[in-house]
C-alpha positions in Angstrom: -8.8 95.7 -115.7 -11.6 97.2 -117.5 -12.3 94.2 -119.6 -13.0 92.0 -116.6 -14.9 94.9 -114.9 -17.2 95.0 -117.9 -17.7 91.1 -117.7 -18.5 91.6 -114.2 -21.3 94.4 -115.3 -22.3 91.9 -118.0 -23.1 89.2 -115.3 -24.7 91.5 -112.8 -27.0 93.1 -115.8 -27.9 89.3 -116.8 -28.8 88.6 -113.0 -30.8 91.7 -112.5 -32.5 91.2 -116.0 -33.7 88.0 -114.7 -34.8 89.3 -111.5 -36.8 91.9 -113.0 -38.6 89.7 -115.3 -39.4 87.0 -112.5 -40.9 89.6 -110.2 -41.5 92.9 -112.2 -45.0 93.0 -110.6 -43.5 93.2 -107.2 -41.2 95.3 -108.4 -43.6 97.8 -110.5 -45.9 97.8 -107.0 -42.9 98.7 -104.9 -41.5 101.7 -107.5 -44.8 102.6 -109.3 -44.1 106.2 -107.7 -41.0 106.7 -110.3 -41.1 106.6 -114.1 -39.2 104.3 -115.9 -36.1 105.9 -116.3 -35.9 106.9 -112.4 -36.6 102.8 -111.6 -33.6 102.3 -114.1 -31.7 104.3 -112.1 -32.5 103.6 -108.8 -32.8 99.8 -109.1 -30.2 98.9 -111.8 -27.6 101.3 -111.8 -27.3 102.3 -108.1 -27.2 98.5 -107.2 -24.6 97.4 -109.5 -22.6 100.3 -108.8 -23.0 99.7 -105.1 -22.1 96.3 -105.1 -18.9 96.9 -107.4 -17.6 100.4 -105.8 -15.6 98.3 -103.0 -14.0 96.2 -105.9 -12.8 98.3 -108.7 -11.5 101.9 -108.7 -14.2 104.3 -109.3 -12.5 105.8 -112.9 -12.6 102.0 -113.7 -16.2 101.3 -112.6 -17.7 104.6 -114.3 -16.1 103.9 -117.7 -17.0 100.1 -117.7 -20.3 100.8 -116.9 -20.7 104.1 -119.5 -19.3 101.3 -122.1 -21.9 98.9 -121.1 -24.7 101.0 -120.9 -24.1 102.4 -124.1 -24.3 98.9 -125.7 -26.9 97.2 -123.9 -28.8 99.1 -121.3 -31.3 100.0 -124.2 -32.4 96.5 -123.3 -33.4 96.8 -119.9 -34.9 99.9 -120.6 -37.3 98.3 -123.1 -38.3 95.7 -121.0 -38.6 98.0 -118.1 -40.8 100.4 -120.7 -42.9 97.5 -121.8 -43.7 96.0 -118.7 -44.5 99.1 -116.7 -47.1 99.9 -119.5 -48.8 96.5 -118.4 -49.0 97.5 -114.8 -49.8 101.2 -115.5 -52.9 100.9 -117.1 -54.7 97.8 -115.8 -57.8 98.7 -117.7 -56.3 98.2 -121.1 -54.7 94.8 -120.0 -57.6 93.8 -117.7 -56.8 90.2 -116.1 -59.2 87.7 -114.5 -57.5 84.5 -113.2 -59.8 82.8 -115.4 -58.2 84.6 -118.5 -54.8 83.8 -117.1 -55.4 80.2 -116.8 -56.9 80.0 -120.3 -54.0 81.8 -121.5 -51.8 78.7 -120.1 -54.2 76.3 -121.1 -54.9 75.1 -117.6 -58.4 73.6 -116.4 -57.2 73.5 -113.1 -54.6 76.0 -111.1 -51.6 74.4 -109.4 -48.0 75.3 -109.2 -46.6 72.4 -111.0 -49.2 72.6 -113.8 -48.5 76.5 -114.2 -44.8 76.0 -114.2 -45.2 73.3 -116.7 -47.2 75.6 -119.0 -44.9 78.1 -118.5 -41.8 76.5 -119.2 -43.7 75.0 -122.7 -44.6 78.6 -123.5 -41.0 80.1 -123.0 -39.5 77.2 -124.9 -41.9 78.4 -127.6 -41.6 81.9 -127.9 -38.2 82.8 -125.8 -35.9 85.1 -128.3 -33.0 83.2 -128.0 -35.2 80.2 -129.5 -37.9 81.7 -131.8 -35.8 84.5 -132.9 -35.8 88.3 -132.0 -38.8 89.5 -133.2 -41.3 92.1 -131.9 -44.2 89.4 -131.8 -42.2 87.0 -130.0 -41.1 89.8 -127.3 -44.5 90.7 -127.0 -45.4 87.5 -126.4 -43.0 86.8 -123.8 -44.3 90.0 -122.0 -47.9 88.6 -122.0 -46.2 85.2 -120.7 -44.3 86.4 -118.1 -47.4 89.0 -117.1 -49.9 86.4 -116.8 -47.6 84.2 -115.0 -46.8 86.8 -112.5 -50.6 86.7 -111.7 -51.2 83.7 -111.5 -48.2 83.2 -109.2 -49.3 85.8 -107.4 -52.5 84.6 -106.6 -51.6 81.6 -105.5 -49.2 82.9 -103.1 -52.3 85.0 -101.6 -54.6 81.8 -101.5 -51.7 79.6 -99.7 -51.3 82.6 -97.4 -54.5 82.9 -96.5 -55.3 79.1 -96.0 -52.2 79.4 -93.6 -53.9 81.9 -91.6 -57.3 80.2 -91.3 -55.7 77.1 -89.7 
């Protein structure tokens, strides 16, 4: 049972990691009052345990979660620390829409061209394809950071256009 529980935890971890990467900017805004470890505990640990407590005995869940966390928990912590540093110190990483567009080599900003450029860069720098180096990891952080900024800008722009109708 504990092997199955660990597989379920790994699956949930992958989903949470993908959710974090795709919406870290919004998560930071919501949880900015927390330090990285507190965010990890609140957003990641509690949600997984809360979801699985109904399906597994507590002792199995806790043991499986501790095994998993000791082997893979550092990965999410690294992501949180890196992405939080981008959000905590905006003067260190100033973002202008033009700068983000230049990063993605976009002359005009629309959702389709942004997604295409994003996918192209992810294929080029993703650690599963390009190797697990610090440079690739940092490049992926920049890619996701700029992508979030432009997505947010497009969303805000679309919402304002709907409100003026």
